[in-house]
C-alpha positions in Angstrom: -193.1 -106.1 28.5 -194.4 -104.0 31.4 -197.8 -104.3 33.0 -198.8 -101.0 31.3 -197.7 -102.2 27.9 -199.6 -105.5 28.3 -202.7 -103.5 29.4 -202.5 -101.2 26.4 -202.1 -104.1 24.0 -205.1 -105.9 25.3 -207.2 -102.8 25.3 -206.9 -102.8 21.5 -209.8 -105.3 21.6 -212.3 -102.4 22.0 -212.2 -98.9 23.4 -214.4 -99.9 26.3 -212.2 -102.9 27.3 -211.2 -102.9 30.9 -208.0 -104.8 31.9 -206.5 -105.6 35.2 -202.9 -106.9 35.1 -200.9 -108.7 37.8 -197.3 -109.7 37.6 -197.3 -113.1 39.4 -193.6 -113.5 39.9 -192.0 -110.0 39.7 -190.1 -111.1 36.6 -192.4 -109.3 34.1 -193.0 -112.5 32.1 -195.6 -114.4 34.2 -198.9 -112.5 34.1 -202.5 -112.8 35.3 -205.1 -110.6 33.5 -208.8 -110.0 34.0 -210.3 -108.7 30.8 -213.8 -107.3 30.5 -214.9 -106.3 27.0 -218.1 -105.8 25.0 -216.5 -107.8 22.1 -216.8 -110.9 24.3 -220.6 -110.9 24.2 -221.9 -114.2 22.8 -218.4 -115.8 22.7 -217.3 -118.9 24.5 -214.4 -118.8 26.9 -211.9 -120.3 24.6 -212.9 -117.9 21.8 -212.3 -115.0 24.2 -208.9 -116.3 25.2 -207.9 -116.8 21.6 -208.7 -113.2 20.9 -206.4 -112.1 23.7 -203.7 -114.5 22.8 -203.7 -113.3 19.2 -202.9 -109.8 20.4 -199.8 -111.1 22.2 -198.6 -113.6 19.5 -195.2 -112.1 19.0 -194.5 -111.7 22.7 -195.5 -115.3 23.4 -193.4 -116.6 20.6 -190.4 -114.7 21.8 -191.0 -115.8 25.4 -191.3 -112.2 26.5 -194.6 -113.4 27.9 -193.8 -116.8 29.3 -197.0 -117.5 31.2 -200.4 -115.9 31.0 -203.5 -116.8 33.0 -206.7 -115.0 32.2 -210.3 -114.5 33.2 -212.4 -113.0 30.4 -215.9 -111.6 30.8 -218.3 -109.9 28.6 -219.5 -106.5 30.0 -222.9 -107.9 30.9 -221.4 -110.9 32.7 -219.1 -108.7 34.7 -221.9 -106.4 35.7 -224.0 -109.3 36.8 -221.3 -110.5 39.2 
């Protein structure tokens, strides 16, 4: 999975979702993502992470995505930072 493919997959959350992807090791299987989305409003951190993980279920199961760290923000949280 490439960084662009990962970004497109996560952007399926909502058309206004912003995603920043970083390949942590250069092996394209250890990723760090920052996700900002209006669908995260009112959700707890673990709920947000579950939403992202659900989009990548197959890639995680196949080990195509071996490691994923993430920071998730609602749009209003991100704007307040």
